[in-house]
C-alpha positions as CSV (number, residue, x, y, z in Angstrom):
1,X,55.3,79.0,4.0
2,X,52.3,78.7,6.3
3,X,53.1,76.8,9.5
4,X,52.5,76.4,13.2
5,X,55.7,77.2,15.1
6,X,56.5,76.4,18.7
7,X,59.6,78.2,19.8
8,X,61.8,78.8,22.9
9,X,62.5,75.1,23.3
10,X,64.9,74.0,26.0
11,X,67.6,71.4,25.2
12,X,65.7,68.7,27.1
13,X,62.5,69.6,25.1
14,X,64.5,69.1,21.9
15,X,65.6,65.6,22.9
16,X,62.1,64.6,24.0
17,X,60.5,65.9,20.8
18,X,63.2,64.2,18.7
19,X,62.5,60.8,20.3
20,X,58.7,61.4,20.0
21,X,58.9,62.2,16.3
22,X,61.3,59.3,15.7
23,X,58.5,57.0,16.9
24,X,55.5,58.7,15.3
25,X,56.8,60.0,12.0
26,X,59.2,59.1,9.1
27,X,62.5,60.8,9.4
28,X,63.9,62.4,6.2
29,X,67.6,62.0,5.4
30,X,68.1,65.7,5.5
31,X,68.5,67.1,9.1
32,X,65.8,66.9,11.7
33,X,62.9,66.9,9.2
34,X,60.1,64.4,9.6
35,X,57.1,63.4,7.5
36,X,53.9,62.9,9.4
37,X,51.4,60.8,7.4
38,X,48.0,62.3,7.3
39,X,45.3,59.8,8.3
40,X,42.8,58.7,5.7
41,X,39.9,60.4,7.5
42,X,41.7,63.7,7.2
43,X,42.1,63.6,3.4
44,X,40.2,66.1,1.3
45,X,37.8,64.8,-1.4
46,X,40.5,65.4,-4.1
47,X,43.2,63.6,-2.1
48,X,40.8,60.6,-1.6
49,X,40.4,60.4,-5.4
50,X,44.1,60.5,-6.0
51,X,45.1,57.1,-4.8
52,X,48.3,57.1,-6.9
53,X,49.5,60.2,-5.1
54,X,49.3,58.6,-1.6
55,X,50.5,58.8,1.1
56,X,49.9,62.4,2.0
57,X,51.9,64.0,4.7
58,X,52.9,67.3,6.4
59,X,56.5,68.1,7.3
60,X,57.8,68.7,10.8
61,X,61.1,70.5,11.1
62,X,62.8,70.3,14.5
63,X,65.7,72.6,15.6
64,X,67.2,73.0,19.0
65,X,65.2,76.2,19.5
66,X,61.9,75.5,17.8
67,X,59.7,73.0,16.0
68,X,57.7,73.9,12.8
69,X,54.6,72.1,11.6
70,X,54.0,72.9,8.0
71,X,50.5,73.4,6.7
72,X,51.4,72.3,3.2
73,X,50.0,68.9,2.5
74,X,52.3,67.0,0.2
75,X,52.3,63.7,-1.7
76,X,55.2,61.3,-1.4
77,X,54.7,60.2,-5.0
78,X,54.4,63.5,-6.9
79,X,55.4,67.1,-6.4
80,X,52.8,69.0,-8.5
81,X,49.2,67.9,-8.6
82,X,45.8,69.3,-7.7
83,X,45.9,67.2,-4.6
84,X,48.9,68.9,-3.2
85,X,48.2,72.2,-1.4
86,X,47.7,74.0,1.9
87,X,45.7,72.2,4.6
88,X,42.0,72.8,4.7
89,X,40.4,73.8,8.1
90,X,40.0,70.1,9.2
91,X,43.6,69.3,8.3
92,X,45.0,72.5,9.9
93,X,43.1,71.7,13.1
94,X,44.5,68.1,13.0
95,X,48.1,69.5,12.7
96,X,47.7,72.0,15.5
97,X,46.1,69.3,17.7
98,X,48.9,66.9,16.9
99,X,51.5,69.5,17.9
100,X,49.7,70.6,21.1
101,X,49.0,66.9,22.0
102,X,52.7,66.2,21.6
103,X,53.6,68.9,24.0
104,X,51.0,67.7,26.5
105,X,52.1,64.1,26.2
106,X,55.7,65.1,26.8
107,X,54.7,67.5,29.6
108,X,56.5,70.4,27.8
109,X,55.4,73.8,29.1
110,X,55.8,76.7,26.7
């Protein structure tokens, strides 16, 4: 899996990130996994055409020691489709900027 990982979190970092993601993303029933909806302007041409497959999201997995931002762009409606796949450059940059912006907003130094 291609992903952006931030490790060496402290316990206080974990709590702050958990609260942040709870406000910004949809929490999945299983563990500390969140779905972050990809904004409309970040969708690829194929994803824009596939309205029935929306919304599209990337997964964020939080543990007490690290947080992973997956580069796989998924659909909440269907598992296999030509619109599901790894982030393009614009989407990848958005995910990294989201992760880094989260750290900055929470004043977490890594």
